[in-house]
C-alpha positions as CSV (number, residue, x, y, z in Angstrom):
1,M,9.0,-4.8,-12.0
2,K,7.4,-4.9,-8.5
3,K,3.8,-5.2,-7.2
4,L,3.4,-2.8,-4.1
5,E,-0.1,-3.3,-2.3
6,I,-0.3,-0.5,0.0
7,I,-2.9,-0.5,2.5
8,T,-3.2,2.1,4.6
9,R,-5.6,4.5,6.7
10,P,-8.5,6.5,4.2
11,D,-6.9,9.9,5.0
12,S,-3.5,9.0,3.9
13,L,-4.6,8.5,0.4
14,E,-3.8,12.4,-0.5
15,K,-0.6,12.7,0.8
16,L,0.1,8.9,-1.4
17,K,-1.1,10.0,-4.6
18,I,1.2,13.2,-4.2
19,L,4.2,11.1,-3.5
20,L,3.6,8.1,-5.8
21,N,2.9,11.0,-8.6
22,S,6.0,12.4,-7.1
23,Y,8.3,9.5,-8.8
24,A,6.6,8.7,-11.6
25,V,4.7,6.0,-11.4
26,G,2.8,5.3,-14.8
27,G,-0.8,4.5,-12.5
28,I,-2.8,2.9,-9.6
29,T,-6.4,1.4,-8.7
30,V,-7.8,2.2,-5.0
31,T,-10.2,0.0,-3.2
32,S,-11.9,0.4,-0.1
33,V,-11.0,-2.3,2.4
34,M,-12.0,-3.2,5.5
35,G,-9.1,-5.1,8.0
36,C,-7.0,-5.6,10.7
37,G,-3.4,-6.1,11.4
38,I,-2.1,-8.1,15.0
39,Q,-4.6,-5.8,17.1
40,K,-7.6,-6.9,16.3
41,G,-9.2,-4.0,15.0
42,D,-7.4,-1.9,18.5
43,I,-6.6,1.5,18.2
44,T,-5.9,2.4,21.9
45,G,-2.9,0.5,21.2
46,E,-3.9,-0.6,25.5
47,L,-4.9,-4.6,24.3
48,Q,-1.3,-5.2,22.9
49,G,-0.2,-8.3,24.4
50,L,-3.2,-9.7,25.5
51,K,-5.7,-12.1,23.9
52,I,-8.5,-10.5,22.5
53,P,-11.7,-12.6,22.1
54,G,-12.9,-11.4,18.0
55,M,-11.5,-8.9,16.3
56,N,-12.8,-5.0,15.3
57,L,-12.5,-4.5,11.2
58,I,-11.2,-0.6,10.9
59,P,-11.6,1.5,6.9
60,K,-8.5,1.3,5.3
61,I,-7.2,1.9,1.6
62,Q,-5.5,0.0,-0.8
63,A,-3.3,0.7,-3.4
64,T,-1.9,-1.1,-6.0
65,I,0.8,-0.1,-8.4
66,V,3.9,-1.6,-10.3
67,V,6.9,0.1,-10.4
68,E,9.9,-1.4,-12.1
69,D,12.7,-3.2,-10.4
70,N,15.0,0.0,-9.9
71,A,12.1,2.2,-8.1
72,A,10.5,-0.1,-5.3
73,D,13.3,0.4,-2.6
74,E,13.4,4.1,-2.8
75,I,9.2,4.4,-3.0
76,L,8.7,2.1,0.2
77,N,11.6,4.2,2.3
78,V,9.9,7.6,0.9
79,L,5.8,5.3,1.9
80,H,7.5,4.7,5.7
81,E,8.7,8.3,6.2
82,Q,5.9,10.2,4.9
83,L,2.9,7.9,5.7
84,S,4.3,6.1,9.5
85,T,2.3,8.1,12.2
86,G,4.2,6.0,14.7
87,K,0.7,4.7,16.4
88,V,-1.2,1.3,15.3
89,G,-2.9,1.1,12.4
90,D,-0.3,2.7,9.7
91,G,-1.0,0.3,7.7
92,K,1.9,-2.0,5.5
93,V,2.6,-2.7,2.1
94,F,3.3,-6.0,0.4
95,V,5.5,-6.4,-2.4
96,S,5.4,-8.8,-4.7
97,R,7.6,-9.9,-8.5
98,V,5.8,-9.6,-11.5
99,D,6.5,-11.4,-14.7
100,D,4.7,-9.4,-16.6
101,A,2.6,-6.8,-18.1
102,M,0.2,-5.7,-21.3
103,R,-1.5,-2.7,-22.1
104,I,-4.7,-4.1,-23.6
105,R,-5.1,-0.5,-26.6
106,T,-1.5,-1.5,-28.1
107,G,-0.2,-4.9,-27.1
108,E,2.7,-2.9,-25.2
109,R,4.6,-5.6,-23.1
110,G,6.9,-5.3,-19.8
111,V,8.3,-1.8,-18.5
112,K,6.5,-0.3,-21.8
113,A,3.2,-2.0,-20.2
114,I,3.4,-0.1,-16.8
């Protein structure tokens, strides 16, 4: 199993939910977060390559999902195709391995739990 931590623009949430639902993702956890990347929060793109004293934190959403290994690459490709605007601040996806999962209600483990 793979965990995808998707950090993107808040206005992409509805599109993200539709995309993930089309891949029968079993669940999603969404959190409002703030952060910045390599541009330190400069959303104009004018300061690329310059040293910026300090950073601005930009509102984002972080959606966390766990999927079967064979679905992760396809979901990543679709996220890139559908959520990319080509502008600074589109976000990132962090992928990590999940060794196990358990549904508390039933005790089901592994893929059955997601």
